[in-house]
DRENDO-1510 file (C-alpha; in Angstrom, 1 decimal, always signed):
<recs>
REC; n; res; u; v; w
REC; 1; MET; -0.1; +0.1; +0.3 .
REC; 2; PRO; +1.2; +3.1; -1.2 .
REC; 3; ASP; +2.9; +5.4; +2.1 .
REC; 4; ASN; +0.4; +8.5; +1.5 .
REC; 5; ILE; -2.6; +6.2; +2.1 .
REC; 6; GLU; -0.9; +5.0; +5.1 .
REC; 7; LYS; -0.5; +8.2; +6.0 .
REC; 8; PHE; -4.1; +9.1; +5.3 .
REC; 9; LEU; -5.3; +6.3; +7.3 .
REC; 10; ASP; -2.9; +7.1; +10.3 .
REC; 11; LYS; -4.7; +10.7; +10.3 .
REC; 12; VAL; -8.0; +9.0; +10.3 .
REC; 13; ALA; -7.4; +6.8; +13.5 .
REC; 14; GLU; -5.7; +9.7; +14.9 .
REC; 15; ALA; -8.9; +11.7; +14.5 .
REC; 16; ALA; -11.2; +8.8; +15.6 .
REC; 17; GLU; -9.1; +8.5; +18.9 .
REC; 18; GLN; -8.8; +11.8; +19.5 .
REC; 19; SER; -12.8; +12.7; +19.1 .
REC; 20; THR; -11.6; +15.4; +16.4 .
REC; 21; LEU; -13.2; +13.0; +13.5 .
REC; 22; VAL; -16.4; +15.3; +12.0 .
REC; 23; LYS; -17.2; +13.2; +8.7 .
REC; 24; MET; -15.4; +11.2; +5.7 .
REC; 25; THR; -16.0; +11.2; +2.1 .
REC; 26; LEU; -14.9; +8.6; -0.5 .
REC; 27; SER; -15.7; +9.5; -3.6 .
REC; 28; LYS; -14.5; +9.0; -7.7 .
REC; 29; PRO; -15.2; +4.9; -8.0 .
REC; 30; ALA; -11.8; +3.2; -9.1 .
REC; 31; ASP; -14.4; +1.3; -11.9 .
REC; 32; LYS; -16.6; +3.5; -13.6 .
REC; 33; ARG; -19.3; +0.6; -13.5 .
REC; 34; ASP; -19.5; -0.1; -10.3 .
REC; 35; GLU; -23.0; +0.7; -8.6 .
REC; 36; LEU; -21.5; +2.1; -5.3 .
REC; 37; ARG; -20.9; +5.8; -6.1 .
REC; 38; ASN; -19.8; +7.6; -2.8 .
REC; 39; VAL; -19.2; +6.3; +0.6 .
REC; 40; TYR; -20.4; +9.1; +3.7 .
REC; 41; VAL; -18.6; +7.8; +7.3 .
REC; 42; LYS; -19.4; +10.0; +10.8 .
REC; 43; PRO; -19.1; +9.4; +14.3 .
REC; 44; VAL; -22.1; +8.4; +16.1 .
REC; 45; LEU; -23.4; +7.5; +19.6 .
REC; 46; ILE; -25.8; +4.8; +20.3 .
REC; 47; LYS; -26.8; +3.1; +23.6 .
REC; 48; GLU; -23.2; +4.9; +24.7 .
REC; 49; LYS; -21.0; +3.2; +22.2 .
REC; 50; ARG; -19.1; +5.6; +19.9 .
REC; 51; LEU; -19.6; +3.6; +16.4 .
REC; 52; PHE; -19.1; +5.0; +12.7 .
REC; 53; ALA; -21.7; +5.1; +10.3 .
REC; 54; PHE; -21.0; +4.5; +6.9 .
REC; 55; THR; -23.9; +5.1; +4.3 .
REC; 56; PHE; -22.9; +3.4; +1.1 .
REC; 57; ARG; -25.0; +5.6; -1.9 .
REC; 58; TYR; -25.5; +3.0; -4.8 .
REC; 59; GLU; -26.9; +4.4; -8.2 .
REC; 60; ARG; -30.8; +3.6; -6.6 .
REC; 61; ARG; -30.5; +3.5; -3.1 .
REC; 62; ASP; -28.4; +4.0; +0.1 .
REC; 63; GLU; -27.5; +1.4; +2.9 .
REC; 64; VAL; -26.1; +2.4; +6.2 .
REC; 65; LYS; -24.3; +0.2; +8.6 .
REC; 66; ASN; -22.4; +1.1; +11.8 .
REC; 67; TYR; -18.9; -0.3; +12.6 .
REC; 68; ASP; -16.4; -0.2; +15.5 .
REC; 69; MET; -13.4; +2.1; +15.1 .
REC; 70; SER; -11.2; -1.2; +14.3 .
REC; 71; GLN; -13.8; -2.3; +11.7 .
REC; 72; MET; -14.4; +1.1; +10.4 .
REC; 73; LEU; -10.3; +1.2; +9.7 .
REC; 74; GLU; -10.4; -1.9; +8.1 .
REC; 75; MET; -13.2; -1.0; +6.1 .
REC; 76; LEU; -11.0; +1.9; +4.0 .
REC; 77; ARG; -8.0; +0.0; +4.1 .
REC; 78; ASP; -10.4; -2.7; +1.7 .
REC; 79; MET; -11.7; +0.5; -0.3 .
REC; 80; LEU; -8.3; +2.6; -0.7 .
REC; 81; PRO; -7.6; +2.6; -3.2 .
REC; 82; GLU; -9.0; -0.4; -5.1 .
REC; 83; ARG; -12.4; +1.0; -4.9 .
REC; 84; PHE; -12.3; +4.8; -4.6 .
REC; 85; GLN; -9.4; +7.0; -5.7 .
REC; 86; ASN; -10.7; +10.2; -4.0 .
REC; 87; ALA; -11.2; +10.6; +0.0 .
REC; 88; VAL; -11.7; +13.7; +2.3 .
REC; 89; LEU; -11.2; +13.5; +6.1 .
REC; 90; PHE; -13.1; +16.3; +7.6 .
REC; 91; THR; -11.4; +17.0; +11.4 .
REC; 92; VAL; -12.5; +19.6; +13.9 .
REC; 93; ASN; -9.0; +21.8; +12.8 .
REC; 94; GLU; -8.2; +20.3; +9.4 .
REC; 95; ASP; -9.6; +18.7; +6.2 .
REC; 96; VAL; -7.1; +16.1; +4.8 .
REC; 97; THR; -7.5; +14.9; +1.2 .
REC; 98; LEU; -6.2; +11.8; -0.4 .
REC; 99; LEU; -6.0; +11.8; -4.2 .
REC; 100; VAL; -5.0; +8.8; -6.3 .
REC; 101; SER; -4.0; +9.3; -10.2 .
REC; 102; GLY; -5.1; +6.5; -12.6 .
REC; 103; LYS; -1.4; +5.4; -12.7 .
REC; 104; GLY; -1.7; +4.5; -8.7 .
REC; 105; LYS; +0.1; +7.3; -7.5 .
REC; 106; ALA; -1.4; +8.7; -3.8 .
REC; 107; THR; -1.0; +12.6; -2.9 .
REC; 108; ILE; -2.3; +14.1; +0.2 .
REC; 109; GLN; -3.3; +18.0; +0.7 .
REC; 110; THR; -4.1; +19.4; +4.0 .
REC; 111; LYS; -5.9; +22.3; +4.6 .
REC; 112; LYS; -6.5; +24.1; +8.2 .
REC; 113; VAL; -10.6; +25.2; +8.5 .
REC; 114; GLN; -11.3; +28.9; +10.1 .
REC; 115; GLU; -14.6; +28.3; +11.2 .
REC; 116; SER; -16.0; +26.9; +14.3 .
REC; 117; ARG; -16.3; +23.0; +13.7 .
REC; 118; GLU; -17.4; +20.0; +16.3 .
REC; 119; GLN; -18.6; +16.6; +16.4 .
REC; 120; ASN; -22.4; +15.5; +15.6 .
REC; 121; LEU; -22.8; +11.9; +17.6 .
REC; 122; ASP; -26.4; +12.2; +16.9 .
REC; 123; HIS; -27.7; +8.5; +14.9 .
REC; 124; ASP; -31.2; +9.2; +14.1 .
REC; 125; LYS; -31.6; +12.8; +14.2 .
REC; 126; GLN; -34.6; +14.2; +12.0 .
REC; 127; LYS; -33.4; +15.9; +8.7 .
REC; 128; ASN; -35.2; +18.9; +8.2 .
REC; 129; ARG; -36.9; +17.8; +5.0 .
REC; 130; LEU; -38.8; +19.2; +1.9 .
REC; 131; ILE; -41.1; +16.1; +1.9 .
REC; 132; ASN; -41.3; +13.7; +5.0 .
REC; 133; PRO; -42.0; +10.3; +3.8 .
REC; 134; ALA; -43.3; +9.5; +7.1 .
REC; 135; ASN; -46.2; +11.0; +6.7 .
REC; 136; PRO; -49.0; +8.6; +6.4 .
REC; 137; TRP; -49.9; +9.7; +2.8 .
REC; 138; TRP; -47.1; +8.6; +1.6 .
REC; 139; TYR; -47.9; +4.9; +3.0 .
REC; 140; GLN; -51.2; +5.1; +1.6 .
REC; 141; LEU; -50.1; +6.3; -1.6 .
REC; 142; GLY; -47.7; +2.9; -1.8 .
REC; 143; LEU; -44.1; +4.2; -1.6 .
REC; 144; THR; -42.8; +3.8; +1.8 .
REC; 145; THR; -43.8; +1.2; +4.8 .
REC; 146; ARG; -45.9; +1.9; +7.3 .
REC; 147; GLU; -42.8; +2.6; +9.3 .
REC; 148; GLY; -42.3; +6.0; +7.0 .
REC; 149; LYS; -39.2; +3.7; +5.1 .
REC; 150; VAL; -39.1; +4.6; +1.3 .
REC; 151; THR; -39.6; +1.3; -0.1 .
REC; 152; ALA; -36.5; -0.7; -2.6 .
REC; 153; ASP; -38.4; -0.4; -6.0 .
REC; 154; MET; -39.7; +3.5; -5.1 .
REC; 155; GLN; -36.8; +4.5; -4.3 .
REC; 156; HIS; -36.4; +6.2; -7.9 .
REC; 157; LYS; -39.9; +7.5; -8.0 .
REC; 158; PHE; -38.9; +9.1; -4.1 .
REC; 159; LYS; -35.9; +10.7; -5.6 .
REC; 160; GLN; -37.5; +12.4; -8.4 .
REC; 161; ILE; -40.5; +13.5; -6.4 .
REC; 162; TYR; -38.0; +14.6; -3.7 .
REC; 163; LYS; -35.8; +16.8; -6.6 .
REC; 164; TYR; -39.7; +17.9; -8.0 .
REC; 165; ALA; -40.0; +19.9; -4.5 .
REC; 166; GLU; -37.0; +21.2; -4.5 .
REC; 167; ILE; -37.1; +23.4; -8.0 .
REC; 168; VAL; -40.4; +24.1; -7.1 .
REC; 169; GLU; -39.4; +25.2; -3.9 .
REC; 170; SER; -36.5; +27.4; -5.8 .
REC; 171; LEU; -39.5; +29.3; -7.8 .
REC; 172; VAL; -41.9; +29.8; -5.2 .
REC; 173; LYS; -39.9; +31.3; -2.3 .
REC; 174; PRO; -39.2; +34.6; -4.3 .
REC; 175; MET; -43.1; +35.2; -5.0 .
REC; 176; ARG; -45.5; +37.4; -2.7 .
REC; 177; PHE; -48.9; +35.9; -2.3 .
REC; 178; ASP; -51.9; +37.8; -1.1 .
REC; 179; GLY; -54.1; +35.2; +1.2 .
REC; 180; THR; -54.6; +31.7; -0.1 .
REC; 181; VAL; -52.5; +30.5; -2.8 .
REC; 182; HIS; -54.7; +28.9; -5.6 .
REC; 183; VAL; -52.7; +25.9; -7.4 .
REC; 184; ALA; -54.0; +23.4; -10.0 .
REC; 185; ASP; -52.0; +20.3; -10.4 .
REC; 186; MET; -52.9; +19.4; -14.4 .
REC; 187; GLY; -53.0; +15.6; -15.2 .
REC; 188; ALA; -52.6; +15.2; -11.5 .
REC; 189; GLY; -52.4; +11.2; -11.9 .
REC; 190; LYS; -51.6; +9.0; -8.9 .
REC; 191; GLY; -51.1; +11.9; -6.8 .
REC; 192; TYR; -47.5; +11.6; -5.8 .
REC; 193; LEU; -46.4; +15.2; -6.9 .
REC; 194; THR; -49.7; +16.7; -5.9 .
REC; 195; PHE; -49.3; +15.5; -2.0 .
REC; 196; ALA; -45.5; +16.7; -2.4 .
REC; 197; LEU; -46.5; +20.1; -3.3 .
REC; 198; TYR; -49.4; +20.6; -0.8 .
REC; 199; GLU; -46.7; +19.2; +2.0 .
REC; 200; LEU; -44.1; +21.4; +0.8 .
REC; 201; LEU; -46.1; +24.9; +0.3 .
REC; 202; SER; -48.5; +23.9; +3.7 .
REC; 203; GLN; -45.8; +22.5; +6.2 .
REC; 204; ARG; -43.1; +23.5; +4.9 .
REC; 205; MET; -43.6; +27.0; +3.6 .
REC; 206; ASN; -46.7; +27.5; +6.1 .
REC; 207; LEU; -48.8; +28.7; +3.1 .
REC; 208; ASP; -52.2; +29.1; +3.2 .
REC; 209; VAL; -53.1; +26.8; +0.3 .
REC; 210; ASP; -56.1; +25.7; -1.8 .
REC; 211; ILE; -54.9; +22.9; -4.1 .
REC; 212; LYS; -56.6; +21.0; -6.8 .
REC; 213; GLY; -55.3; +18.1; -8.4 .
REC; 214; VAL; -57.4; +17.6; -12.0 .
REC; 215; GLU; -57.3; +13.8; -13.0 .
REC; 216; ILE; -60.1; +13.0; -15.5 .
REC; 217; ARG; -59.8; +9.2; -14.5 .
REC; 218; PRO; -62.6; +9.0; -11.7 .
REC; 219; ASP; -61.4; +6.0; -9.6 .
REC; 220; LEU; -58.2; +7.6; -8.9 .
REC; 221; VAL; -60.1; +10.5; -7.9 .
REC; 222; LEU; -62.1; +9.0; -5.7 .
REC; 223; LYS; -59.2; +7.2; -4.1 .
REC; 224; ILE; -57.2; +9.5; -3.5 .
REC; 225; ASN; -59.9; +12.2; -2.6 .
REC; 226; GLU; -60.4; +8.9; +0.3 .
REC; 227; ILE; -56.7; +9.3; +1.5 .
REC; 228; ILE; -57.2; +13.3; +1.6 .
REC; 229; LYS; -60.2; +12.8; +3.8 .
REC; 230; SER; -58.8; +10.5; +6.0 .
REC; 231; ASP; -55.4; +12.3; +6.8 .
REC; 232; HIS; -57.6; +15.7; +7.5 .
REC; 233; LEU; -55.6; +17.4; +4.6 .
REC; 234; LYS; -57.2; +20.8; +4.3 .
REC; 235; GLY; -56.9; +22.7; +1.4 .
REC; 236; LEU; -56.2; +20.0; -0.7 .
REC; 237; ALA; -58.5; +18.1; -3.2 .
REC; 238; PHE; -58.8; +16.1; -6.3 .
REC; 239; VAL; -61.3; +17.2; -9.0 .
REC; 240; GLU; -62.6; +14.7; -11.5 .
REC; 241; SER; -61.9; +16.8; -15.2 .
REC; 242; SER; -59.7; +17.1; -18.6 .
REC; 243; ILE; -57.3; +19.6; -18.6 .
REC; 244; GLU; -58.9; +21.3; -21.6 .
REC; 245; ALA; -62.1; +21.5; -19.8 .
REC; 246; TYR; -61.1; +22.8; -16.0 .
REC; 247; ARG; -61.8; +26.4; -15.5 .
REC; 248; PRO; -60.7; +27.1; -12.4 .
REC; 249; GLU; -62.0; +30.4; -10.6 .
REC; 250; LYS; -58.8; +31.8; -9.3 .
REC; 251; LEU; -55.4; +30.6; -10.2 .
REC; 252; ASP; -51.9; +31.6; -8.7 .
REC; 253; VAL; -49.6; +28.3; -9.7 .
REC; 254; LEU; -50.3; +26.2; -12.5 .
REC; 255; ILE; -48.4; +22.7; -12.9 .
REC; 256; ALA; -48.6; +20.4; -15.2 .
REC; 257; LEU; -45.9; +17.6; -15.2 .
REC; 258; HIS; -45.3; +15.4; -18.5 .
REC; 259; ALA; -49.2; +16.6; -20.0 .
REC; 260; CYS; -49.4; +14.2; -22.7 .
REC; 261; ASN; -49.2; +16.3; -26.6 .
REC; 262; THR; -51.1; +19.1; -26.4 .
REC; 263; ALA; -52.5; +18.9; -23.1 .
REC; 264; THR; -49.1; +20.5; -21.9 .
REC; 265; ASP; -50.4; +23.3; -24.5 .
REC; 266; ASP; -54.5; +23.3; -22.6 .
REC; 267; ALA; -53.1; +23.6; -19.4 .
REC; 268; ILE; -50.6; +26.6; -20.4 .
REC; 269; ALA; -53.6; +28.2; -21.9 .
REC; 270; SER; -55.9; +27.4; -18.8 .
REC; 271; GLY; -52.6; +29.3; -16.8 .
REC; 272; ILE; -52.8; +32.4; -19.5 .
REC; 273; LYS; -56.0; +32.8; -19.1 .
REC; 274; ALA; -56.4; +32.4; -15.4 .
REC; 275; GLY; -53.7; +35.0; -15.2 .
REC; 276; ALA; -52.0; +32.7; -12.7 .
REC; 277; GLU; -48.4; +34.3; -12.0 .
REC; 278; LEU; -46.5; +31.1; -12.0 .
REC; 279; ILE; -46.8; +28.9; -14.7 .
REC; 280; VAL; -44.6; +25.0; -14.6 .
REC; 281; CYS; -45.0; +22.4; -17.3 .
REC; 282; ALA; -42.6; +19.5; -18.1 .
REC; 283; PRO; -43.5; +18.5; -22.0 .
REC; 284; CYS; -44.2; +15.2; -22.9 .
REC; 285; CYS; -44.9; +13.8; -26.4 .
REC; 286; HIS; -44.6; +16.5; -28.8 .
REC; 287; LYS; -46.7; +14.6; -31.8 .
REC; 288; GLN; -48.5; +17.6; -33.1 .
REC; 289; ILE; -45.3; +20.0; -34.6 .
REC; 290; ARG; -43.6; +16.6; -35.7 .
REC; 291; GLN; -46.4; +15.7; -37.8 .
REC; 292; GLU; -46.9; +19.1; -39.1 .
REC; 293; MET; -43.3; +19.3; -40.3 .
REC; 294; GLU; -43.4; +15.8; -41.8 .
REC; 295; ARG; -46.8; +16.4; -43.7 .
REC; 296; SER; -44.5; +19.8; -45.1 .
REC; 297; GLY; -41.6; +17.1; -46.5 .
REC; 298; ARG; -39.8; +20.1; -45.7 .
REC; 299; PHE; -36.5; +19.0; -44.6 .
REC; 300; ASP; -33.0; +20.1; -44.1 .
REC; 301; ALA; -29.8; +18.7; -43.3 .
REC; 302; ILE; -30.7; +18.0; -39.8 .
REC; 303; THR; -34.4; +16.9; -40.2 .
REC; 304; ARG; -34.1; +14.4; -43.1 .
REC; 305; TYR; -32.7; +12.0; -40.7 .
REC; 306; GLY; -35.8; +10.4; -38.4 .
REC; 307; ILE; -34.1; +10.8; -35.0 .
REC; 308; PHE; -32.7; +14.5; -35.5 .
REC; 309; LEU; -36.6; +15.3; -36.9 .
REC; 310; GLU; -38.1; +14.1; -33.6 .
REC; 311; ARG; -35.4; +16.0; -31.7 .
REC; 312; GLN; -36.2; +19.4; -33.4 .
REC; 313; ALA; -39.6; +18.5; -33.6 .
REC; 314; VAL; -39.3; +18.8; -29.5 .
REC; 315; MET; -37.3; +21.8; -29.1 .
REC; 316; ILE; -39.5; +23.8; -31.8 .
REC; 317; THR; -42.9; +22.8; -29.4 .
REC; 318; ASP; -41.3; +24.1; -26.7 .
REC; 319; THR; -39.8; +27.1; -28.1 .
REC; 320; ILE; -43.0; +28.5; -29.8 .
REC; 321; ARG; -44.4; +27.6; -26.1 .
REC; 322; ALA; -42.1; +30.1; -24.4 .
REC; 323; LEU; -42.6; +32.6; -26.9 .
REC; 324; ILE; -46.4; +32.4; -26.5 .
REC; 325; LEU; -45.9; +32.7; -22.7 .
REC; 326; GLU; -43.3; +35.5; -23.4 .
REC; 327; TYR; -45.8; +37.5; -25.5 .
REC; 328; PHE; -48.4; +37.4; -22.8 .
REC; 329; GLY; -46.2; +39.1; -20.3 .
REC; 330; TYR; -44.6; +36.1; -18.8 .
REC; 331; LYS; -40.6; +35.7; -18.1 .
REC; 332; THR; -40.1; +32.0; -19.6 .
REC; 333; GLN; -37.0; +30.3; -18.5 .
REC; 334; VAL; -35.9; +26.2; -19.7 .
REC; 335; MET; -34.3; +24.3; -17.2 .
REC; 336; GLU; -33.3; +20.5; -16.5 .
REC; 337; PHE; -36.3; +18.9; -14.1 .
REC; 338; ILE; -34.6; +14.8; -13.7 .
REC; 339; GLU; -31.6; +14.2; -14.7 .
REC; 340; MET; -31.3; +12.0; -18.0 .
REC; 341; GLU; -30.0; +9.0; -16.6 .
REC; 342; HIS; -34.0; +8.8; -14.8 .
REC; 343; THR; -36.0; +9.7; -17.8 .
REC; 344; PRO; -35.2; +11.7; -21.2 .
REC; 345; LYS; -38.5; +14.1; -20.7 .
REC; 346; ASN; -36.5; +15.9; -18.4 .
REC; 347; VAL; -37.3; +19.8; -19.6 .
REC; 348; LEU; -39.2; +22.5; -17.4 .
REC; 349; LEU; -40.7; +25.0; -18.8 .
REC; 350; VAL; -41.1; +28.0; -16.5 .
REC; 351; GLY; -43.0; +31.2; -16.9 .
REC; 352; ARG; -43.3; +33.9; -13.9 .
REC; 353; LYS; -45.5; +36.3; -15.0 .
REC; 354; THR; -44.0; +40.3; -15.2 .
REC; 355; SER; -45.5; +43.5; -15.4 .
REC; 356; LYS; -43.7; +44.7; -18.9 .
REC; 357; ASN; -46.0; +45.6; -21.3 .
REC; 358; PRO; -47.4; +42.0; -22.9 .
REC; 359; LYS; -48.6; +41.2; -26.9 .
REC; 360; ASP; -45.0; +42.3; -28.1 .
REC; 361; PRO; -45.8; +42.2; -32.0 .
REC; 362; LYS; -41.7; +41.1; -32.3 .
REC; 363; ILE; -42.5; +38.3; -30.7 .
REC; 364; LEU; -45.6; +37.0; -33.1 .
REC; 365; GLN; -42.9; +37.6; -36.0 .
REC; 366; GLN; -40.5; +35.6; -34.2 .
REC; 367; ILE; -43.2; +32.6; -34.0 .
REC; 368; ALA; -44.1; +33.1; -37.9 .
REC; 369; ASP; -40.6; +32.9; -38.9 .
REC; 370; LEU; -40.3; +29.6; -36.7 .
REC; 371; LYS; -42.8; +27.9; -38.7 .
REC; 372; ALA; -42.3; +29.3; -41.6 .
REC; 373; GLN; -38.9; +27.7; -41.7 .
REC; 374; TYR; -40.0; +24.2; -40.6 .
REC; 375; GLY; -43.4; +24.4; -42.7 .
REC; 376; ILE; -45.5; +24.5; -39.2 .
REC; 377; GLU; -49.0; +26.1; -40.0 .
REC; 378; SER; -50.2; +25.8; -36.7 .
REC; 379; HIS; -49.2; +25.5; -33.3 .
REC; 380; TYR; -52.0; +24.4; -30.8 .
REC; 381; LEU; -51.3; +26.7; -28.0 .
REC; 382; GLU; -51.7; +29.5; -30.7 .
REC; 383; ARG; -55.2; +28.2; -31.0 .
REC; 384; ALA; -55.9; +27.7; -27.8 .
REC; 385; VAL; -55.2; +30.9; -26.9 .
REC; 386; GLY; -57.0; +32.3; -29.3 .
REC; 387; LEU; -53.9; +33.8; -31.4 .
REC; 388; ASN; -54.6; +34.0; -35.1 .
REC; 389; PHE; -52.0; +34.4; -38.1 .
</recs>
């Protein structure tokens, strides 16, 4: 074993013995195919015994195991550098970084810390989470056990839900609402994201909410409303309706994630007509524009290839959606919703209502030019919001 790795392990042993070890991270798997991506280590106190909690982070799950000091050092010897080539030891006084090159050369970097640190020996400290899997509705929705642990087959889904909550929180935080916040989640489906939205806004952000999950399937509406009733969730309800037919009396925030094909346009149109302050869509199934492009026969060096035609249709569809939102006075943003490793439908289209004068004719000209370039007669959203060219 290289000397610098031994020196690093000596540093770990010294910090553990002197109770100055705050935490440790292992990263950069030696084999990129290894499902184990990271290891996190922290000291814990369990039944008056000092141990070290290892969190093994795999692609789609975490595993936590506790070891005593000798076992902890043995684990590190097994993993450095065979499984991980980077490691960082955080102590009360310094950070020690171990770097192993592809050729096996190990180097150590030491940096004194300026801020005050101390050990945290809490084992089951409750995290300040945006959404809490211990809440009973997650069990009733089939994501967790009765004890509030996310089931193995729903780890992937829960990660998506949590990512969604993080993004929505960042979008809603800067906004100022007058009284009750009226929200519509269009095409709510099984309710996962609707409940995350409710929990985030009402429990995390302490807002008075009126959230409607809009879903066309009556069996789902009945099931979800029974859960809402059993958990006494004030300000949350599911409504049986298509997205196109739903007409909210008042709307501050509109959410439409993966509403299929032109259902996304119906949702955007509903938000624009209701004057929603925030419109958030993850578009899906961009068939309408692709079919128009195919009918026109106007192909260029890119779109004559089928797979690129599909991707170009996606970009044009969502670009026109963004431009129409801008035309009606929204500041638009296109961002990533979920990492590509989880789903290819990863674009999030966000519109924030502004005070600037809407209906700039230059925007309509941009839309017209884009349609003419690709032989597109009309975009469904144009008709849905009453734009006639």
